[in-house]
Structures are given as structure tokens and as C-alpha cells.
Backbone as JSON, one array per atom type, in Angstrom:
{
  "sequence": "MSDVANALFQQMRLTILLTAKDGIEESPFHPAYLHAWDDGVYPLLDDGAGWHKPHADEFPISKELVDTLHSILCHHWDNKTRITFWELEDELGIHGGVVSDGDFTRGQVVSICRYFYLKGNFDNDFWAKLCSKGGSPGEASAIAGDRDVHVYFT",
  "N": [[51.73, -78.18, 12.56], [53.63, -78.43, 15.32], [53.47, -79.99, 18.56], [55.19, -78.84, 20.43], [55.85, -76.36, 19.26], [53.31, -75.22, 19.21], [52.78, -75.12, 21.96], [54.75, -73.3, 22.81], [53.9, -71.05, 21.39], [51.38, -70.62, 22.62], [52.25, -70.08, 25.21], [53.68, -67.67, 24.81], [51.6, -66.11, 23.88], [49.9, -66.01, 26.12], [51.65, -64.72, 27.9], [51.93, -62.18, 26.69], [49.23, -61.3, 26.64], [48.68, -61.27, 29.36], [49.88, -58.95, 30.19], [47.94, -57.11, 30.01], [46.13, -57.62, 31.97], [45.39, -55.99, 34.09], [44.23, -53.97, 32.77], [44.09, -52.47, 29.55], [45.5, -50.1, 29.19], [47.59, -50.38, 30.94], [49.32, -52.11, 29.78], [52.38, -52.62, 27.98], [52.08, -52.97, 25.32], [50.67, -52.09, 22.13], [47.16, -51.55, 21.68], [46.14, -52.74, 19.3], [47.98, -54.74, 18.79], [47.63, -56.38, 21.0], [44.98, -57.15, 20.5], [45.41, -58.63, 18.14], [46.94, -60.84, 19.06], [45.08, -61.88, 20.85], [42.93, -62.6, 19.2], [44.13, -64.27, 17.4], [45.27, -63.29, 15.05], [47.76, -62.79, 12.7], [50.06, -60.31, 13.42], [50.73, -58.34, 11.18], [51.31, -55.63, 10.64], [52.92, -54.91, 12.67], [55.58, -55.59, 12.49], [57.89, -54.49, 13.45], [58.04, -55.1, 16.08], [59.3, -57.92, 17.68], [58.14, -60.1, 18.94], [56.16, -61.83, 17.91], [57.21, -62.97, 15.63], [58.82, -65.45, 15.75], [56.75, -67.21, 15.98], [55.16, -67.26, 13.78], [54.02, -69.25, 12.12], [52.13, -70.37, 13.75], [49.92, -68.79, 14.2], [46.45, -68.74, 13.99], [45.12, -67.21, 12.04], [46.73, -66.59, 9.34], [49.87, -65.04, 8.33], [49.94, -64.74, 5.57], [47.2, -64.61, 4.86], [46.46, -62.24, 6.2], [48.14, -60.41, 4.93], [47.21, -60.62, 2.29], [44.54, -59.66, 2.53], [45.12, -57.09, 3.42], [46.42, -56.04, 1.17], [44.3, -56.05, -0.68], [42.48, -54.25, 0.54], [44.1, -51.96, 0.59], [44.37, -51.54, -2.14], [41.73, -50.77, -2.83], [41.59, -48.5, -1.25], [43.69, -46.89, -2.31], [42.69, -46.48, -4.87], [40.49, -45.08, -4.33], [38.03, -46.34, -4.12], [35.48, -46.93, -2.34], [34.21, -49.6, -0.5], [31.58, -51.83, 0.48], [31.08, -54.15, 3.19], [29.72, -56.38, 2.28], [30.35, -56.28, -0.45], [33.09, -56.67, -0.29], [33.11, -59.27, 0.75], [32.01, -60.61, -1.48], [34.11, -60.25, -3.3], [36.05, -61.76, -2.05], [35.01, -64.27, -2.17], [33.23, -65.17, -0.25], [30.27, -66.47, 1.02], [27.97, -65.73, 2.89], [27.85, -66.43, 6.46], [29.18, -68.88, 6.87], [29.92, -70.19, 4.53], [32.32, -70.44, 2.0], [34.13, -69.85, -0.96], [36.69, -69.25, -1.17], [39.76, -68.45, 0.54], [39.15, -67.22, 2.91], [37.1, -66.7, 5.86], [34.09, -65.2, 7.12], [34.37, -64.44, 9.82], [37.17, -64.35, 10.1], [37.8, -62.21, 8.39], [36.51, -60.1, 9.7], [37.98, -60.06, 12.14], [40.59, -59.49, 11.19], [40.16, -57.02, 9.9], [39.39, -55.51, 12.13], [41.81, -55.43, 13.51], [43.33, -53.89, 11.63], [41.85, -51.53, 11.76], [42.24, -50.77, 14.46], [44.95, -50.27, 14.32], [44.93, -47.92, 12.98], [44.76, -47.77, 10.26], [43.69, -46.59, 7.11], [40.85, -44.33, 6.72], [38.2, -42.79, 8.69], [35.94, -42.53, 7.03], [36.32, -44.56, 5.17], [36.07, -46.86, 6.79], [33.48, -46.42, 7.72], [31.92, -46.75, 5.42], [32.57, -49.43, 4.78], [31.49, -50.77, 6.95], [28.84, -50.09, 6.92], [25.34, -49.8, 7.7], [23.1, -51.98, 6.23], [24.94, -52.52, 4.31], [26.51, -54.38, 5.33], [27.04, -57.33, 7.39], [25.76, -58.05, 10.71], [27.95, -58.8, 12.27], [30.04, -57.22, 11.38], [29.87, -54.87, 12.74], [31.57, -55.0, 14.85], [34.02, -54.18, 13.99], [34.7, -51.35, 13.59], [34.33, -48.27, 15.38], [34.39, -47.94, 18.66], [37.66, -47.69, 20.12], [38.44, -49.32, 22.05], [39.92, -52.15, 23.52], [39.3, -55.32, 24.69], [40.43, -57.78, 26.8], [39.66, -60.85, 27.9], [39.92, -63.01, 30.63], [39.1, -66.21, 31.36]],
  "CA": [[52.04, -77.47, 13.79], [54.07, -79.39, 16.32], [52.99, -79.74, 19.92], [56.13, -77.93, 21.1], [55.66, -75.03, 18.67], [52.03, -74.72, 19.68], [52.93, -74.79, 23.39], [55.52, -72.05, 22.9], [53.0, -69.99, 20.93], [50.39, -70.37, 23.67], [52.95, -69.45, 26.33], [53.94, -66.28, 24.43], [50.29, -65.46, 23.81], [49.49, -65.74, 27.49], [52.57, -63.72, 28.45], [51.57, -60.87, 26.13], [47.9, -60.92, 27.08], [48.7, -60.99, 30.8], [50.29, -57.56, 30.43], [46.71, -56.3, 30.0], [45.18, -58.14, 32.96], [44.92, -54.87, 34.91], [43.71, -52.96, 31.86], [44.87, -52.28, 28.33], [46.4, -48.95, 29.34], [48.73, -50.81, 31.75], [50.18, -52.96, 28.96], [53.34, -51.9, 27.12], [51.77, -53.26, 23.92], [49.6, -51.34, 21.47], [45.9, -52.3, 21.69], [45.99, -53.57, 18.09], [48.84, -55.91, 18.96], [46.92, -57.24, 21.95], [43.84, -57.73, 19.77], [45.92, -59.64, 17.21], [47.27, -62.03, 19.83], [43.86, -62.4, 21.45], [42.08, -63.18, 18.15], [44.9, -65.17, 16.55], [45.57, -62.63, 13.79], [49.17, -62.46, 12.59], [50.15, -58.84, 13.46], [51.55, -57.96, 10.04], [51.73, -54.22, 10.68], [53.75, -54.74, 13.85], [56.8, -56.36, 12.31], [58.97, -53.89, 14.22], [58.08, -55.87, 17.32], [59.73, -59.26, 17.3], [57.54, -61.12, 19.77], [55.34, -62.78, 17.16], [57.91, -63.53, 14.47], [59.15, -66.88, 15.84], [55.52, -67.99, 16.06], [54.35, -66.9, 12.61], [53.27, -70.4, 11.6], [51.16, -70.83, 14.74], [48.74, -67.94, 14.24], [45.34, -69.33, 13.22], [44.9, -66.36, 10.86], [48.12, -66.54, 8.9], [50.5, -63.85, 7.77], [49.53, -64.66, 4.16], [45.82, -64.11, 4.8], [46.46, -60.83, 6.62], [48.79, -59.66, 3.86], [46.29, -60.6, 1.14], [43.44, -58.74, 2.8], [45.69, -55.74, 3.48], [46.65, -55.62, -0.22], [42.99, -55.78, -1.29], [41.95, -53.01, 1.1], [44.96, -50.87, 0.12], [44.0, -51.3, -3.54], [40.5, -49.97, -2.83], [41.94, -47.21, -0.65], [44.48, -46.13, -3.28], [41.85, -46.14, -6.01], [39.35, -44.34, -3.79], [36.81, -47.12, -4.31], [34.96, -47.36, -1.04], [33.4, -50.79, -0.68], [30.86, -52.32, 1.65], [31.53, -55.47, 3.63], [29.14, -57.36, 1.36], [31.16, -56.26, -1.68], [34.36, -57.31, 0.05], [32.85, -60.71, 0.81], [31.89, -61.1, -2.86], [35.46, -60.27, -3.86], [36.81, -62.83, -1.39], [34.34, -65.55, -2.37], [32.51, -65.56, 0.95], [28.82, -66.49, 0.78], [27.34, -65.89, 4.2], [28.71, -66.6, 7.62], [29.93, -70.13, 6.96], [30.25, -70.74, 3.22], [33.34, -69.67, 1.31], [34.82, -70.48, -2.09], [38.08, -68.8, -1.11], [40.59, -68.76, 1.7], [38.7, -66.47, 4.08], [35.76, -66.79, 6.43], [33.62, -63.89, 7.58], [34.99, -64.15, 11.11], [38.57, -63.96, 9.88], [37.81, -60.86, 7.8], [36.15, -59.18, 10.78], [39.12, -59.96, 13.06], [41.7, -58.8, 10.51], [39.77, -55.61, 9.73], [39.45, -54.88, 13.46], [43.24, -55.17, 13.73], [43.71, -52.75, 10.8], [41.18, -50.35, 12.32], [42.94, -50.38, 15.69], [46.26, -49.73, 13.92], [44.73, -46.6, 12.39], [44.82, -47.83, 8.8], [42.59, -46.01, 6.37], [40.23, -43.25, 7.49], [36.87, -43.1, 9.23], [34.99, -42.68, 5.93], [36.53, -45.89, 4.61], [35.47, -47.83, 7.71], [32.03, -46.18, 7.78], [31.34, -47.39, 4.23], [32.74, -50.87, 4.88], [30.63, -51.29, 8.02], [27.55, -49.38, 6.87], [24.1, -50.57, 7.85], [22.6, -52.33, 4.9], [26.06, -52.93, 3.47], [27.36, -55.31, 6.08], [26.34, -58.16, 8.37], [25.87, -57.57, 12.08], [29.3, -59.05, 12.79], [30.95, -56.15, 10.97], [29.8, -53.76, 13.7], [32.69, -55.15, 15.79], [35.26, -53.68, 13.39], [34.98, -49.94, 13.85], [33.54, -47.66, 16.45], [35.31, -47.58, 19.74], [39.02, -48.22, 19.97], [38.72, -50.1, 23.25], [40.2, -53.56, 23.35], [39.04, -56.04, 25.93], [40.99, -59.12, 26.88], [38.97, -61.52, 29.01], [40.5, -64.26, 31.1], [38.04, -66.99, 32.0]],
  "C": [[52.42, -78.52, 14.82], [53.52, -79.01, 17.7], [53.88, -78.74, 20.64], [55.95, -76.51, 20.58], [54.36, -74.42, 19.15], [52.1, -74.32, 21.16], [53.7, -73.49, 23.58], [54.69, -70.85, 22.45], [52.0, -69.62, 22.02], [51.03, -69.7, 24.89], [53.23, -67.97, 26.03], [52.64, -65.49, 24.4], [49.82, -65.07, 25.22], [50.36, -64.66, 28.14], [52.19, -62.32, 27.98], [50.21, -60.42, 26.64], [47.85, -60.61, 28.58], [49.19, -59.58, 31.13], [49.09, -56.63, 30.49], [45.72, -56.75, 31.07], [44.64, -57.06, 33.87], [44.39, -53.72, 34.07], [44.66, -52.75, 30.7], [45.89, -51.16, 28.49], [47.63, -49.29, 30.18], [49.73, -51.64, 30.93], [51.17, -52.11, 28.16], [53.05, -52.09, 25.64], [50.61, -52.43, 23.42], [48.32, -52.19, 21.51], [45.69, -53.2, 20.46], [46.81, -54.84, 18.2], [48.2, -56.9, 19.93], [45.73, -57.93, 21.29], [44.31, -58.86, 18.85], [46.25, -60.94, 17.94], [46.01, -62.69, 20.4], [43.0, -63.14, 20.42], [42.83, -64.12, 17.21], [45.22, -64.63, 15.17], [47.07, -62.33, 13.75], [49.3, -60.93, 12.5], [51.13, -58.27, 12.42], [52.11, -56.55, 10.14], [52.57, -53.9, 11.9], [55.07, -55.49, 13.71], [58.02, -55.71, 12.93], [59.14, -54.58, 15.56], [58.41, -57.31, 16.95], [59.04, -60.4, 18.02], [56.8, -62.2, 18.98], [56.1, -63.5, 16.06], [58.29, -65.01, 14.6], [57.93, -67.79, 15.82], [54.61, -67.79, 14.85], [53.48, -68.06, 12.11], [52.17, -70.89, 12.54], [49.89, -69.98, 14.78], [47.63, -68.57, 13.4], [44.99, -68.52, 11.97], [46.29, -65.94, 10.39], [48.57, -65.18, 8.37], [50.05, -63.65, 6.32], [48.11, -64.13, 4.01], [45.75, -62.63, 5.15], [47.05, -59.96, 5.52], [47.88, -59.54, 2.63], [45.16, -59.6, 1.36], [43.94, -57.3, 2.86], [45.9, -55.21, 2.06], [45.34, -55.26, -0.9], [42.43, -54.45, -0.78], [42.78, -51.8, 0.66], [44.65, -50.53, -1.33], [42.75, -50.44, -3.62], [40.77, -48.58, -2.28], [42.67, -46.33, -1.66], [43.66, -45.66, -4.47], [40.58, -45.39, -5.62], [38.02, -45.02, -4.11], [36.39, -47.64, -2.94], [34.04, -48.56, -1.28], [32.67, -51.12, 0.62], [31.43, -53.69, 2.02], [30.98, -56.55, 2.7], [29.94, -57.42, 0.06], [32.52, -56.92, -1.45], [34.19, -58.83, 0.13], [32.71, -61.31, -0.59], [33.27, -61.24, -3.5], [36.29, -61.43, -3.3], [36.18, -64.21, -1.56], [33.62, -66.08, -1.15], [31.02, -65.43, 0.67], [28.11, -66.76, 2.1], [28.37, -66.17, 5.29], [29.57, -67.84, 7.64], [30.39, -70.7, 5.63], [31.25, -69.83, 2.52], [33.95, -70.49, 0.18], [36.32, -70.17, -2.04], [38.77, -69.22, 0.18], [40.07, -68.16, 3.0], [37.33, -66.92, 4.57], [35.37, -65.39, 6.89], [34.29, -63.51, 8.9], [36.44, -63.72, 10.99], [38.65, -62.54, 9.34], [37.48, -59.82, 8.87], [37.34, -58.98, 11.72], [40.29, -59.2, 12.45], [41.38, -57.32, 10.34], [39.8, -54.87, 11.06], [40.9, -54.53, 13.8], [43.69, -53.95, 12.92], [43.1, -51.45, 11.34], [41.91, -49.85, 13.56], [44.32, -49.82, 15.4], [46.13, -48.35, 13.3], [44.86, -46.6, 10.87], [43.54, -47.28, 8.2], [41.9, -44.93, 7.22], [38.82, -43.65, 7.92], [35.83, -43.28, 8.13], [35.09, -44.07, 5.29], [35.84, -46.94, 5.47], [33.95, -47.66, 7.8], [31.33, -46.85, 6.59], [31.42, -48.91, 4.35], [31.74, -51.47, 5.87], [29.24, -50.7, 8.02], [26.37, -50.33, 7.07], [23.53, -50.79, 6.46], [23.69, -52.8, 3.96], [26.96, -53.93, 4.16], [26.52, -56.17, 7.02], [26.53, -57.58, 9.77], [27.26, -57.74, 12.66], [30.27, -57.92, 12.48], [30.91, -54.96, 11.92], [30.93, -53.83, 14.73], [33.99, -54.55, 15.26], [35.59, -52.27, 13.86], [34.06, -49.42, 14.96], [34.48, -47.24, 17.55], [36.67, -48.24, 19.49], [39.42, -49.0, 21.23], [38.95, -51.56, 22.87], [39.99, -54.21, 24.71], [39.63, -57.44, 25.82], [40.36, -59.75, 28.13], [39.67, -62.82, 29.34], [39.4, -65.01, 31.83], [38.61, -68.23, 32.63]]
}
């Protein structure tokens, strides 16, 4: 990642997030898109919008990771195999909050799933099972529930 590319990415990120400084409802962007920029998730399901495309390589959570997780979740959805977050972590090679044999961390999975949830992917039963008490870590509670997105400027 070059310094110039990173600077342009950060400038676009700030430009997009500033549209929500007076509230998400004031922004012309979908809440899921704002969440993606705020959390560094490549907004795969928003490829109709071109704002992120020139910066694809700068997103900390890459297009490839988002696409891989989307494919895995779609496979479970299509096969009607509801899974818990713990089961998803096992499939991805994640062993707790910081140890991973694969490409993902728990935090990345939570952020990506939150993006999918805000986009309206899958149904409430799917998300309820994934985020169920006893079937998920506390961090997974940030995925589903309310559809409010908060962008904080400090």
C-alpha cells in the first residue's frame, strides 16, 4: 500500500463518513455502506456504487475475504444449514478472539457479518441462530439486532 494510495483512501473514507456527521438519515449513503467504510470492510454488495472501487486494495478487510465469507454463508443459507458463530469460527479456523489458522479473525467476521446484516442478506432466523446465546461469543451480539449505524468522530 503506497502512501499516496492510503492518503486517497483516507480522504474518500472521511468524505463518505462526513455525510453522516448530522445523522445517518442525512447521508445519501445506505447505512451498510457507511458501516463498511467506517469498519474498513470492502463493500462487496455495493458494487453498483463506484466510490470504493478505486480503493479496493486499501480496505483492511479485503474484497477477497468478504467474498469468501459471503460464499460460505450463502452455501449454508442455500442448504438450509443454520450455523452458530462458534461453528462458523471452526469452519474458518478461528480459535478464540486472537488465534486463527486461517485468513480471518473474529473481529473481521463480526464486521463483515454486520455489513451483510445491514444489507438485509439472509433472514432473521439465520442471524438469530448465528448470534444465539451459547452459540456465539459476546462480540457477535454486535452483528444483528438494531439496524442503527453510528459513526463517531473523535
